[in-house]
VOBA-1610 file (N, C-alpha, C; in pm, whole numbers, padded with zeros to 5 digits, always signed):
BEGIN
Met-00705-03917+01014Met-00787-03795+01010Met-00739-03705+00895Thr-00831-03661+00810Thr-00793-03578+00696Thr-00760-03436+00741Asn-00689-03363+00653Asn-00655-03224+00683Asn-00779-03140+00706Glu-00883-03166+00627Glu-01006-03088+00640Glu-01069-03105+00777Ile-01073-03230+00825Ile-01132-03257+00957Ile-01048-03194+01067Lys-00914-03203+01055Lys-00825-03139+01153Lys-00851-02989+01161Ala-00863-02925+01044Ala-00884-02781+01040Ala-01019-02743+01100Ile-01122-02820+01070Ile-01255-02791+01122Ile-01259-02806+01274Lys-01194-02911+01325Lys-01190-02930+01472Lys-01117-02815+01539Ala-01009-02767+01478Ala-00934-02654+01534Ala-01020-02528+01535Thr-01106-02512+01433Thr-01193-02395+01427Thr-01300-02400+01534Tyr-01357-02518+01559Tyr-01454-02532+01668Tyr-01389-02495+01802Phe-01264-02535+01817Phe-01188-02500+01938Phe-01178-02349+01953Ser-01149-02280+01842Ser-01137-02134+01844Ser-01270-02067+01881Ile-01378-02115+01823Ile-01510-02056+01848Ile-01547-02069+01995Ala-01531-02189+02050Ala-01566-02213+02190Ala-01479-02128+02283Gly-01348-02124+02256Gly-01258-02047+02342Gly-01287-01898+02337Asn-01311-01844+02216Asn-01338-01701+02203Asn-01470-01661+02266Leu-01570-01748+02257Leu-01700-01718+02319Leu-01685-01706+02470Leu-01615-01801+02529Leu-01595-01799+02674Leu-01514-01676+02717Leu-01406-01647+02644Leu-01320-01534+02680Leu-01389-01400+02659Ala-01472-01389+02557Ala-01544-01263+02534Ala-01634-01230+02652Ile-01699-01332+02705Ile-01787-01312+02822Ile-01705-01273+02944Ile-01597-01346+02969Ile-01513-01319+03086Ile-01452-01179+03079Lys-01397-01143+02962Lys-01335-01012+02946Lys-01437-00899+02960Gly-01553-00918+02899Gly-01656-00815+02906Gly-01701-00787+03048Leu-01725-00894+03123Leu-01769-00879+03262Leu-01658-00819+03348Ala-01534-00869+03329Ala-01421-00817+03407Ala-01394-00671+03373Gly-01405-00635+03246Gly-01382-00496+03206Gly-01488-00403+03260Phe-01615-00448+03260Phe-01725-00364+03308Phe-01717-00343+03459Phe-01702-00452+03533Phe-01700-00441+03680Phe-01563-00397+03732Gly-01459-00417+03652Gly-01325-00378+03695Gly-01282-00242+03643Asn-01373-00173+03572Asn-01347-00038+03522Asn-01225-00032+03430Ser-01215-00130+03339Ser-01101-00136+03248Ser-01148-00140+03103Phe-01122-00031+03030Phe-01161-00034+02889Phe-01068-00122+02808Ala-00944-00138+02853Ala-00853-00228+02782Ala-00911-00370+02778Leu-00972-00412+02889Leu-01035-00543+02893Leu-01162-00546+02807Ile-01236-00436+02809Ile-01355-00428+02723Ile-01313-00432+02576Ala-01203-00364+02544Ala-01150-00367+02407Ala-01111-00510+02370Asp-01051-00580+02464Asp-01017-00720+02444Asp-01142-00803+02417Ala-01249-00773+02491Ala-01376-00845+02474Ala-01434-00819+02336Ile-01421-00694+02289Ile-01470-00661+02154Ile-01395-00742+02049Glu-01263-00751+02067Glu-01183-00827+01970Glu-01221-00975+01973Ser-01241-01029+02093Ser-01279-01170+02104Ser-01415-01196+02040Thr-01505-01097+02051Thr-01637-01112+01989Thr-01624-01116+01837Thr-01542-01026+01781Thr-01522-01030+01635Thr-01452-01159+01595Asp-01367-01210+01684Asp-01299-01336+01656Asp-01398-01451+01642Ile-01506-01446+01721Ile-01608-01551+01712Ile-01668-01555+01572Phe-01707-01435+01524Phe-01769-01429+01392Phe-01669-01466+01281Ser-01544-01423+01296Ser-01445-01457+01193Ser-01415-01607+01194Ser-01415-01669+01314Ser-01393-01813+01322Ser-01509-01890+01258Ile-01630-01837+01274Ile-01746-01899+01209Ile-01731-01890+01057Leu-01682-01776+01008Leu-01656-01762+00865Leu-01552-01863+00818Val-01447-01878+00897Val-01342-01976+00864Val-01402-02116+00857Leu-01487-02147+00954Leu-01551-02279+00958Leu-01635-02303+00833Leu-01716-02204+00796Leu-01800-02218+00677Leu-01714-02233+00552Gly-01604-02156+00546Gly-01514-02164+00432Gly-01448-02301+00421Leu-01404-02356+00535Leu-01340-02486+00535Leu-01437-02595+00489Lys-01561-02585+00532Lys-01661-02684+00492Lys-01692-02673+00343Tyr-01700-02549+00293Tyr-01726-02530+00151Tyr-01608-02581+00067Ala-01486-02559+00118Ala-01366-02601+00044Ala-01357-02752+00029Gln-01430-02827+00113Gln-01428-02973+00105Gln-01505-03027-00015Lys-01590-02944-00075Lys-01668-02991-00189Lys-01576-03040-00300Pro-01607-03154-00360Pro-01519-03209-00465Pro-01526-03126-00592Pro-01428-03142-00680Pro-01432-03070-00809Pro-01560-03102-00886Asp-01608-03005-00961Asp-01725-03028-01045Asp-01702-02961-01181Lys-01805-02960-01263Lys-01792-02908-01399Lys-01747-02763-01400Asn-01801-02683-01310Asn-01768-02540-01305Asn-01642-02510-01224His-01599-02607-01142His-01481-02587-01058His-01391-02711-01068Pro-01324-02728-01183Pro-01243-02849-01204Pro-01126-02863-01108Tyr-01082-02751-01050Tyr-00972-02755-00952Tyr-01023-02756-00808Gly-01151-02778-00789Gly-01208-02782-00655Gly-01251-02644-00608His-01280-02635-00480His-01334-02511-00422His-01241-02450-00317Gly-01114-02487-00322Gly-01019-02442-00220Gly-00994-02293-00217Arg-01016-02224-00329Arg-00987-02080-00332Arg-01081-01999-00243Ile-01183-02065-00187Ile-01270-01995-00092Ile-01190-01954+00031Glu-01082-02028+00062Glu-01003-02001+00183Glu-00942-01861+00187Pro-00866-01819+00084Pro-00812-01682+00091Pro-00922-01576+00088Leu-01035-01606+00023Leu-01146-01510+00025Leu-01200-01493+00166Ile-01211-01605+00238Ile-01254-01598+00378Ile-01151-01523+00462Thr-01024-01543+00430Thr-00918-01472+00502Thr-00934-01321+00486Phe-00970-01276+00365Phe-00994-01133+00343Phe-01106-01082+00432Leu-01212-01161+00448Leu-01324-01122+00535Leu-01279-01116+00680Val-01196-01213+00720Val-01144-01215+00858Val-01062-01088+00884Val-00981-01050+00787Val-00902-00927+00800Val-00995-00806+00813Gly-01106-00807+00740Gly-01203-00700+00752Gly-01258-00688+00893Phe-01286-00802+00956Phe-01333-00802+01094Phe-01226-00744+01187Leu-01101-00782+01164Leu-00992-00731+01247Leu-00979-00579+01236Ile-00984-00529+01115Ile-00970-00385+01093Ile-01086-00310+01158Thr-01207-00363+01143Thr-01325-00300+01205Thr-01312-00293+01356Ser-01268-00403+01417Ser-01253-00405+01563Ser-01144-00309+01607Ala-01035-00298+01529Ala-00926-00206+01563Ala-00974-00061+01560Ile-01055-00026+01461Ile-01107+00111+01450Ile-01201+00143+01567Leu-01286+00048+01602Leu-01378+00069+01715Leu-01302+00088+01846Ile-01200+00004+01866Ile-01120+00013+01988Ile-01045+00146+01994Ala-00985+00186+01881Ala-00909+00312+01878Ala-01000+00431+01905His-01119+00432+01846His-01214+00542+01865His-01254+00556+02012Gln-01289+00443+02074Gln-01332+00447+02214Gln-01215+00480+02306Ser-01096+00432+02273Ser-00978+00462+02355Ser-00950+00612+02359Ile-00957+00676+02243Ile-00932+00821+02235Ile-01036+00897+02316Gln-01160+00855+02307Gln-01265+00920+02386Gln-01238+00906+02534Asn-01196+00787+02578Asn-01168+00764+02720Asn-01047+00843+02768Ile-00948+00861+02679Ile-00829+00939+02716Ile-00868+01084+02741Leu-00962+01134+02665Leu-01005+01274+02677Leu-01100+01297+02794Ile-01161+01190+02844Ile-01257+01203+02954Ile-01199+01138+03080Pro-01181+01214+03190Pro-01127+01157+03315Pro-01214+01043+03367His-01149+00940+03423His-01224+00828+03481His-01139+00759+03587Lys-01200+00667+03659Lys-01131+00598+03768Lys-01030+00496+03713Ser-00934+00463+03797Ser-00836+00360+03760Ser-00902+00222+03764Pro-00851+00126+03686Pro-00907-00010+03688Pro-00884-00076+03824Glu-00961-00181+03850Glu-00945-00258+03974Glu-00823-00350+03962Ala-00758-00371+04076Ala-00635-00452+04075Ala-00659-00597+04034Trp-00776-00650+04069Trp-00802-00792+04041Trp-00812-00821+03890Thr-00830-00717+03810Thr-00836-00740+03665Thr-00704-00794+03610Leu-00594-00767+03683Leu-00463-00818+03639Leu-00460-00971+03644Ile-00527-01029+03744Ile-00532-01176+03756Ile-00607-01234+03636Val-00718-01171+03603Val-00797-01217+03488Val-00713-01211+03361Leu-00642-01101+03344Leu-00560-01083+03224Leu-00447-01187+03217Ala-00386-01216+03330Ala-00276-01313+03332Ala-00324-01450+03283Val-00441-01491+03330Val-00498-01620+03288Val-00530-01617+03138Ile-00586-01505+03092Ile-00623-01491+02951Ile-00499-01498+02861Ile-00392-01431+02902Ile-00268-01429+02822Ile-00215-01571+02802Val-00210-01647+02910Val-00159-01785+02902Val-00248-01869+02810Trp-00379-01858+02828Trp-00471-01938+02749Trp-00465-01903+02600Lys-00457-01774+02569Lys-00456-01733+02429Lys-00326-01774+02359Glu-00216-01775+02432Glu-00090-01819+02371Glu-00095-01969+02345Ile-00155-02044+02436Ile-00172-02189+02415Ile-00261-02212+02293Ser-00368-02134+02282Ser-00461-02146+02170Ser-00390-02114+02039Tyr-00307-02009+02041Tyr-00232-01970+01921Tyr-00141-02084+01874Gln-00067-02141+01966Gln+00027-02248+01931Gln-00047-02369+01875Tyr-00163-02402+01933Tyr-00240-02518+01889Tyr-00296-02497+01748Val-00362-02383+01725Val-00425-02357+01596Val-00318-02336+01487Leu-00207-02271+01521Leu-00099-02252+01424Leu-00041-02387+01381Lys-00024-02477+01477Lys+00026-02611+01445Lys-00068-02680+01347Lys-00198-02668+01370Lys-00296-02730+01282Lys-00296-02664+01144Ser-00273-02533+01140Ser-00270-02464+01010Ser-00152-02510+00927Lys-00038-02538+00993Lys+00080-02588+00922Lys+00059-02731+00874Glu-00007-02811+00958Glu-00034-02950+00922Glu-00128-02960+00802Thr-00221-02864+00793Thr-00325-02871+00690Thr-00302-02776+00573Asn-00200-02690+00582Asn-00173-02588+00477Asn-00291-02493+00459Ser-00358-02459+00569Ser-00477-02374+00561Ser-00443-02229+00592Ser-00461-02140+00493Ser-00432-01998+00514Ser-00535-01933+00606Ser-00662-01976+00594Ser-00765-01916+00680Ser-00748-01962+00824Leu-00702-02084+00844Leu-00676-02132+00980Leu-00555-02060+01039Lys-00457-02028+00955Lys-00344-01949+01002Lys-00389-01810+01047Ala-00481-01751+00971Ala-00537-01621+01010Ala-00608-01632+01144Asp-00679-01743+01162Asp-00750-01766+01288Asp-00651-01780+01403Ala-00538-01847+01376Ala-00435-01862+01479Ala-00381-01725+01521Trp-00359-01638+01421Trp-00306-01506+01452Trp-00406-01419+01529His-00533-01453+01520His-00631-01386+01605His-00599-01415+01752His-00565-01541+01780His-00530-01577+01918His-00403-01505+01962Arg-00303-01498+01874Arg-00178-01431+01911Arg-00202-01281+01934Ser-00279-01218+01846Ser-00307-01074+01862Ser-00386-01050+01990Asp-00475-01144+02022Asp-00552-01134+02146Asp-00459-01141+02267Ala-00361-01233+02261Ala-00266-01246+02372Ala-00184-01118+02388Leu-00142-01060+02275Leu-00059-00940+02282Leu-00138-00816+02326Thr-00264-00807+02284Thr-00346-00696+02332Thr-00374-00711+02482Ser-00384-00835+02527Ser-00403-00859+02670Ser-00277-00820+02749Ile-00160-00845+02688Ile-00034-00804+02752Ile-00029-00651+02761Ala-00071-00584+02652Ala-00074-00437+02654Ala-00169-00387+02763Ala-00284-00453+02775Ala-00380-00415+02879Ala-00321-00438+03018Phe-00249-00548+03035Phe-00186-00580+03164Phe-00086-00471+03202Ile-00005-00429+03106Ile+00095-00324+03131Ile+00026-00192+03164Gly-00078-00159+03086Gly-00149-00033+03108Gly-00214-00026+03244Ile-00281-00134+03283Ile-00347-00138+03414Ile-00244-00133+03526Ser-00132-00203+03506Ser-00025-00203+03608Ser+00029-00061+03630Ile+00049+00012+03520Ile+00099+00150+03530Ile-00003+00237+03603Ala-00131+00221+03566Ala-00237+00301+03629Ala-00244+00275+03779Leu-00228+00149+03819Leu-00236+00115+03961Leu-00109+00153+04036Leu+00006+00138+03971Leu+00133+00164+04037Leu+00156+00313+04061Phe+00124+00397+03961Phe+00153+00539+03971Phe+00034+00622+04020Gly-00083+00562+04022Gly-00199+00627+04083Gly-00253+00745+04004Lys-00295+00849+04078Lys-00364+00964+04020Lys-00281+01028+03908Gly-00349+01057+03798Gly-00283+01115+03682Gly-00243+01014+03577Tyr-00248+00887+03614Tyr-00211+00781+03521Tyr-00330+00689+03489Glu-00450+00738+03517Glu-00569+00656+03494Glu-00586+00615+03347Thr-00536+00699+03258Thr-00555+00672+03115Thr-00453+00573+03058Ala-00361+00527+03141Ala-00262+00430+03091Ala-00331+00307+03033Asp-00440+00270+03095Asp-00520+00157+03048Asp-00574+00183+02907Asp-00618+00305+02881Asp-00673+00340+02750Asp-00564+00352+02643Trp-00447+00404+02685Trp-00334+00409+02592Trp-00293+00268+02551Ala-00304+00175+02646Ala-00273+00035+02615Ala-00371-00019+02511Ala-00498+00015+02525Ala-00600-00029+02429Ala-00574+00033+02291Leu-00528+00158+02290Leu-00498+00225+02163Leu-00379+00158+02094Phe-00279+00125+02174Phe-00164+00052+02120Phe-00209-00082+02062Ala-00299-00149+02132Ala-00349-00278+02087Ala-00418-00263+01951Ala-00493-00155+01934Ala-00562-00130+01807Ala-00461-00116+01693Gly-00352-00044+01719Gly-00247-00028+01619Gly-00184-00161+01584Phe-00163-00244+01685Phe-00104-00376+01660Phe-00197-00463+01577Ile-00326-00454+01606Ile-00424-00533+01530Ile-00421-00494+01382Leu-00410-00364+01355Leu-00404-00317+01215Leu-00279-00371+01145Phe-00165-00365+01215Phe-00041-00417+01158Phe-00053-00567+01133Asn-00111-00638+01229Asn-00128-00782+01216Asn-00222-00816+01101Ser-00319-00729+01077Ser-00413-00750+00966Ser-00339-00756+00833Tyr-00241-00668+00818Tyr-00161-00669+00695Tyr-00082-00800+00682Leu-00024-00847+00793Leu+00055-00970+00790Leu-00031-01090+00750Ile-00158-01088+00786Ile-00249-01196+00750Ile-00295-01181+00605Phe-00321-01056+00564Phe-00375-01028+00432Phe-00274-01059+00321Arg-00148-01027+00344Arg-00046-01038+00238Arg-00030-01180+00183Pro-00014-01285+00268Pro-00001-01421+00211Pro-00127-01467+00139Ala-00245-01429+00191Ala-00370-01468+00125Ala-00380-01405-00013Leu-00334-01279-00025Leu-00333-01213-00155Leu-00238-01285-00250Gly-00122-01325-00199Gly-00026-01399-00279Gly-00084-01531-00329Glu-00163-01597-00244Glu-00227-01722-00284Glu-00327-01699-00396Met-00405-01591-00386Met-00504-01559-00491Met-00435-01524-00623Met-00317-01463-00614Met-00246-01418-00734Met-00146-01522-00785Asp-00149-01644-00727Asp-00056-01751-00766Asp+00090-01706-00755Glu+00122-01640-00647Glu+00259-01593-00624Glu+00353-01712-00606His+00474-01701-00660His+00572-01810-00650His+00643-01804-00515Val+00597-01889-00422Val+00656-01891-00288Val+00674-02035-00237Tyr+00686-02130-00332Tyr+00687-02270-00292Tyr+00816-02341-00335Asp+00928-02275-00316Asp+01057-02331-00358Asp+01087-02465-00292Asp+01057-02477-00163Asp+01086-02602-00091Asp+01004-02718-00148Leu+00876-02692-00176Leu+00790-02797-00233Leu+00837-02835-00373Ile+00876-02737-00452Ile+00925-02765-00588Ile+01053-02849-00582Ala+01141-02818-00489Ala+01265-02897-00474Ala+01232-03041-00438Glu+01131-03060-00354Glu+01091-03195-00315Glu+01028-03269-00433Ile+00949-03198-00512Ile+00888-03259-00631Ile+00996-03306-00729Arg+01096-03222-00750Arg+01206-03260-00841Arg+01283-03381-00788His+01305-03383-00657His+01379-03494-00594His+01305-03626-00612Ile+01174-03624-00588Ile+01093-03746-00602Ile+01089-03789-00749Ser+01079-03693-00840Ser+01069-03723-00983Ser+01189-03801-01034Leu+01307-03765-00988Leu+01430-03829-01037Leu+01441-03975-00993Lys+01359-04017-00897Lys+01361-04156-00851Lys+01267-04245-00932Val+01189-04185-01021Val+01095-04262-01103Val+01166-04313-01228Asp+01151-04442-01256Asp+01217-04502-01373Asp+01176-04430-01501Gly+01275-04395-01581Gly+01248-04330-01707Gly+01258-04180-01704Val+01254-04122-01587Val+01264-03976-01574Val+01411-03938-01565Leu+01462-03867-01664Leu+01603-03828-01667Leu+01628-03694-01598Gly+01525-03613-01586Gly+01538-03482-01523Gly+01405-03408-01528Thr+01407-03286-01478Thr+01285-03204-01481Thr+01322-03064-01531Glu+01226-02999-01594Glu+01245-02861-01638Glu+01151-02770-01560Lys+01054-02714-01628Lys+00962-02622-01561Lys+00879-02694-01455Cys+00858-02626-01345Cys+00771-02679-01240Cys+00697-02562-01176Tyr+00566-02561-01193Tyr+00484-02452-01139Tyr+00389-02509-01034Val+00377-02436-00925Val+00289-02478-00815Val+00197-02363-00779Arg+00070-02395-00762Arg-00023-02294-00710Arg-00111-02359-00605Lys-00142-02281-00503Lys-00216-02331-00387Lys-00363-02297-00400Ala-00448-02392-00362Ala-00592-02370-00358Ala-00645-02433-00231Gly-00663-02351-00128Gly-00706-02404+00002Gly-00593-02481+00067Met-00616-02610+00092Met-00516-02691+00160Met-00436-02779+00065Ile-00462-02767-00065Ile-00392-02852-00161Ile-00312-02768-00260Phe-00218-02835-00328Phe-00130-02769-00424Phe-00147-02836-00561His-00170-02754-00663His-00178-02803-00800His-00042-02784-00867Val+00001-02884-00944Val+00138-02885-00999Val+00136-02904-01150Asp+00215-02824-01220Asp+00246-02845-01362Asp+00396-02872-01371Leu+00431-02990-01422Leu+00571-03032-01422Leu+00612-03082-01561His+00728-03036-01608His+00787-03085-01733His+00895-03187-01696Ala+00875-03312-01741Ala+00970-03420-01712Ala+01046-03458-01839Ile+01175-03477-01824Ile+01261-03512-01938Ile+01276-03664-01944Val+01251-03721-02064Val+01266-03866-02083Val+01349-03890-02209Asn+01388-04014-02229Asn+01462-04052-02350Asn+01379-04023-02474Gly+01434-03946-02566Gly+01360-03906-02685Gly+01337-04019-02783Gln+01397-04137-02762Gln+01386-04248-02855Gln+01273-04345-02818Ile+01213-04326-02700Ile+01108-04420-02659Ile+00977-04388-02731Ser+00880-04480-02724Ser+00752-04461-02791Ser+00662-04365-02710Val+00559-04317-02779Val+00461-04231-02712Val+00396-04307-02597Glu+00368-04436-02620Glu+00304-04517-02516Glu+00393-04528-02392Gln+00524-04547-02414Gln+00617-04556-02301Gln+00626-04423-02226Gly+00629-04313-02303Gly+00633-04181-02239Gly+00507-04155-02159His+00393-04201-02213His+00265-04186-02143His+00267-04264-02011Lys+00323-04385-02015Lys+00330-04468-01894Lys+00420-04404-01788Ile+00533-04347-01833Ile+00624-04280-01740Ile+00555-04162-01671Ser+00478-04087-01749Ser+00409-03971-01690Ser+00309-04014-01584His+00239-04126-01609His+00144-04177-01509His+00216-04227-01384Asn+00328-04297-01405Asn+00406-04345-01290Asn+00458-04228-01207Leu+00501-04124-01276Leu+00551-04005-01207Leu+00440-03937-01127Lys+00326-03922-01189Lys+00212-03861-01119Lys+00174-03942-00996Asp+00168-04074-01010Asp+00133-04162-00896Asp+00235-04150-00785Ala+00364-04144-00821Ala+00471-04134-00721Ala+00461-04003-00643Leu+00433-03894-00713Leu+00422-03763-00648Leu+00304-03759-00553Lys+00190-03811-00596Lys+00070-03807-00512Lys+00082-03901-00393Leu+00162-04009-00410Leu+00185-04101-00299Leu+00274-04037-00193Lys+00381-03972-00237Lys+00477-03912-00143Lys+00427-03778-00088Leu+00346-03709-00167Leu+00296-03577-00126Leu+00143-03577-00134Pro+00076-03628-00031Pro-00070-03642-00035Pro-00146-03511-00039Asn-00076-03400-00016Asn-00144-03270-00021Asn-00146-03211-00163Leu-00104-03291-00262Leu-00113-03245-00400Leu-00253-03270-00456Gly-00298-03178-00540Gly-00428-03193-00603Gly-00410-03240-00747Gln-00439-03151-00843Gln-00419-03184-00984Gln-00268-03181-01016Val-00220-03287-01080Val-00079-03294-01121Val-00075-03315-01273Leu-00026-03217-01345Leu-00018-03225-01491Leu+00129-03246-01530Ile+00156-03358-01597Ile+00292-03392-01639Ile+00306-03370-01790His+00404-03291-01827His+00436-03268-01969His+00570-03337-01999Ile+00568-03424-02096Ile+00688-03503-02128Ile+00776-03426-02228Glu+00904-03411-02193Glu+01003-03345-02281Glu+01106-03448-02325Pro+01132-03461-02456Pro+01231-03559-02504Pro+01374-03509-02483Asn+01460-03600-02443Asn+01603-03570-02428Asn+01671-03606-02560Leu+01689-03507-02646Leu+01743-03532-02780Leu+01896-03532-02781
//
């Protein structure tokens, strides 16, 4: 199974799970008098749309290189991540606004049974987070990682709601707004989490140097290829789920151009064999004088 197919299957999983949870949370929040649960439902609803964006981005990124996009279409991934962050920020603002309104307006405490619903949701969302995060690491997908963090933020906002409702029920009159304070805290966490998702995607767009481990592995593999005496410059940039590499390889300065050309091809083949997530590999031959 290719990385692209793995990522797409994980996204379908996210869409189905978020749709079901949005319905459950919305109904439980409405009938259980819990805005924290309703806030959770709002976040899950935005998660559905962001997961659909991730899905569309992953499918577009599969398009092969063409005349206008010689390095492929992988850069759509961080762009989709930016849109996902936009959804997160919008949902956080909506939740914070409604939470403040509810804090200012007296209302009844949530129903006790909403805690059971939240407990089930917390467990499920953490399982979802672990599954999607694992797939994002396997596929090197930044947008899938953002989708995974949607699940984790959902789990943590549900924990905040659980604590808020518990306080409201335990202490009774005068603590009815604990549920709303929990939703407000959740909104703040979502904003913070948005930055954590946005920052790596921005680095990917700007070709930030953050691939030291991969570069070390590239150098290690290169030294095992016949004719390669060492390596100099090595630049890596990420585009979607693949990495493009520019590598300077040192060879004997006395060999012919044809021999140097053959070594560069052997080196490129060895790298792509050992590291299947590499895309374009450009080898520059440096003579050892």
